[in-house]
C-alpha positions as CSV (number, residue, x, y, z in Angstrom):
1,M,8.2,4.3,-18.2
2,L,6.2,7.0,-17.0
3,A,2.9,5.3,-17.0
4,N,3.9,3.5,-13.7
5,H,5.1,6.9,-12.3
6,A,2.0,8.6,-13.2
7,R,-0.1,5.8,-11.8
8,L,1.7,6.3,-8.5
9,M,1.4,9.9,-8.8
10,K,-2.6,9.4,-9.3
11,F,-2.6,7.5,-5.9
12,F,-0.6,9.9,-3.8
13,L,-2.9,12.5,-5.3
14,D,-6.0,10.8,-4.2
15,S,-4.6,9.9,-0.8
16,N,-3.2,13.6,-0.1
17,E,-0.7,12.5,2.3
18,V,0.7,8.9,3.1
19,V,2.5,8.4,6.4
20,G,5.1,5.2,6.5
21,R,6.8,3.5,3.8
22,K,5.6,0.1,5.3
23,K,1.9,1.4,5.1
24,L,2.7,2.8,1.7
25,Q,3.8,-0.9,0.4
26,K,0.9,-2.3,1.8
27,M,-1.5,0.1,0.4
28,I,-0.2,-0.2,-3.0
29,Y,-0.5,-3.9,-2.8
30,I,-3.7,-4.2,-1.5
31,L,-5.0,-1.8,-4.3
32,K,-3.2,-4.0,-6.7
33,K,-5.0,-7.2,-5.5
34,C,-8.3,-5.0,-5.7
35,G,-7.9,-4.8,-9.5
36,I,-6.0,-1.3,-9.6
37,P,-3.5,-1.7,-12.3
38,F,-0.3,-1.1,-10.6
39,E,2.4,-3.3,-12.3
40,E,5.0,-3.2,-9.5
41,K,6.2,-6.9,-8.8
42,Y,5.9,-7.9,-4.9
43,E,7.7,-10.7,-3.3
44,F,7.1,-11.6,0.3
45,H,9.5,-10.3,2.7
46,F,9.9,-9.7,6.6
47,Y,6.5,-7.6,6.8
48,G,4.7,-9.1,4.3
49,P,4.5,-8.3,0.4
50,Y,7.1,-5.8,-0.5
51,S,8.3,-4.3,-3.9
52,E,11.5,-3.1,-4.6
53,E,10.4,-1.5,-7.9
54,L,8.0,0.4,-5.8
55,T,10.7,1.5,-3.4
56,L,12.9,2.7,-6.6
57,R,10.0,4.3,-8.3
58,I,9.3,6.4,-5.1
59,E,13.0,7.4,-4.9
60,E,12.8,8.6,-8.6
61,L,9.7,10.7,-8.2
62,C,11.4,12.0,-5.1
63,N,14.5,12.9,-6.8
64,L,12.3,14.4,-9.9
65,G,10.8,16.8,-7.0
66,F,7.2,15.4,-7.8
67,I,6.8,13.9,-4.3
68,S,8.2,15.1,-1.0
69,E,9.5,12.9,1.5
70,V,9.5,14.2,4.8
71,K,11.5,12.1,7.4
72,E,10.6,12.6,11.1
73,D,12.4,11.6,14.1
74,K,10.0,9.3,16.7
75,S,12.1,8.7,19.6
76,N,13.3,5.0,18.5
77,Y,12.6,5.2,14.7
78,Y,12.1,7.5,11.7
79,Q,8.8,7.9,10.0
80,Y,8.3,9.1,6.3
81,R,5.6,11.3,5.1
82,Y,4.9,11.5,1.4
83,Q,2.9,14.2,-0.5
84,V,2.5,15.4,-4.1
85,T,4.4,18.6,-4.9
86,S,3.1,21.3,-6.9
87,Q,5.6,20.0,-9.8
88,G,4.1,16.6,-9.2
89,E,0.6,17.9,-9.9
90,E,1.8,19.7,-12.9
91,F,3.2,16.3,-14.2
92,L,0.2,15.0,-13.7
93,D,-1.8,17.6,-15.8
94,H,0.5,16.9,-18.6
95,S,0.5,13.0,-18.2
96,P,-3.3,12.2,-17.8
97,V,-3.9,8.5,-16.3
98,E,-6.9,6.8,-16.0
99,L,-7.6,4.3,-13.1
100,P,-10.4,3.0,-11.6
101,A,-12.0,4.9,-8.6
102,M,-9.8,4.3,-5.6
103,E,-10.6,7.2,-3.1
104,E,-12.7,5.2,-1.0
105,R,-10.4,2.4,-0.4
106,I,-7.2,4.7,0.0
107,A,-9.4,6.3,3.0
108,V,-10.2,3.5,4.6
109,M,-6.5,2.0,4.5
110,K,-5.3,5.2,5.7
111,E,-7.4,4.8,9.1
112,K,-5.8,1.5,9.8
113,S,-2.5,0.6,11.2
114,S,0.5,-0.4,9.5
115,R,0.3,-3.7,11.5
116,F,-3.4,-4.1,10.4
117,L,-2.4,-3.7,6.8
118,E,0.5,-6.1,7.4
119,L,-2.0,-8.6,8.2
120,V,-4.6,-7.9,5.3
121,S,-1.7,-7.8,2.7
122,T,-0.3,-11.1,3.8
123,M,-3.6,-12.9,3.9
124,L,-4.1,-11.5,0.1
125,Y,-0.8,-12.8,-1.0
126,F,-1.8,-16.4,-0.3
127,D,-5.1,-15.9,-1.8
128,N,-4.5,-18.9,-4.0
129,L,-5.3,-21.0,-0.7
130,S,-8.5,-21.5,1.3
131,K,-9.5,-19.3,4.2
132,V,-8.3,-21.7,6.6
133,E,-4.9,-22.5,5.0
134,V,-4.6,-18.8,4.8
135,E,-5.0,-18.4,8.6
136,E,-2.5,-21.2,9.3
137,K,0.1,-19.6,6.6
138,V,-0.6,-16.3,8.6
139,R,0.2,-17.9,11.8
140,T,3.1,-19.5,10.4
141,V,4.6,-16.7,8.5
142,K,3.9,-13.9,11.1
143,K,4.3,-15.9,14.1
144,K,6.2,-13.1,15.9
145,Q,3.3,-10.7,15.3
146,N,1.0,-13.0,17.2
147,F,-2.2,-12.1,15.4
148,T,-5.6,-12.9,17.4
149,D,-8.6,-14.5,16.1
150,Q,-10.5,-11.3,16.3
151,E,-7.8,-9.6,14.1
152,L,-8.1,-12.4,11.5
153,V,-12.1,-11.9,11.5
154,D,-11.7,-8.2,11.4
155,A,-9.1,-8.6,8.4
156,W,-11.6,-10.9,6.4
157,D,-14.0,-8.1,6.9
158,F,-12.1,-5.6,5.7
159,I,-10.9,-7.5,2.5
160,G,-14.5,-8.0,2.0
161,C,-15.3,-4.4,2.3
162,L,-12.8,-3.6,0.1
163,T,-13.3,-5.6,-2.7
164,E,-17.0,-4.6,-2.7
165,K,-15.7,-1.1,-3.4
166,H,-15.7,-0.2,-6.9
């Protein structure tokens, strides 16, 4: 049980800080699709791939005091910031976890918007389809997002860049 928690803690330690619940969900999913052994199950949801398991594990880590969750009021919505606490670092010291290097991938994903990561994760969710079929699927399931041709090109480039890093 704690191995999955420790993997997430390592992610938070490597990322220093993650801003946004949606961004957090997408980052873990994308890393999983890049071969990082996160075990949370994902289903397709309103904003692309979503894991209830991940939400519950994050809640548990917050309740244990291993991760801090700061809720910020942004005029018309709330934004959440996540960081490892000193207790979380102590937990990791006693629960060593080995994961493939992910710092570079985390750094480039943190620079991207949640909207962009939603597009990338949605494309990766349908990775069993051809490129043309993936784009058709995105335009169907994400119609309201109105992704442009250029955003799709940028997402494919980003996916290529992420899968090269190891």
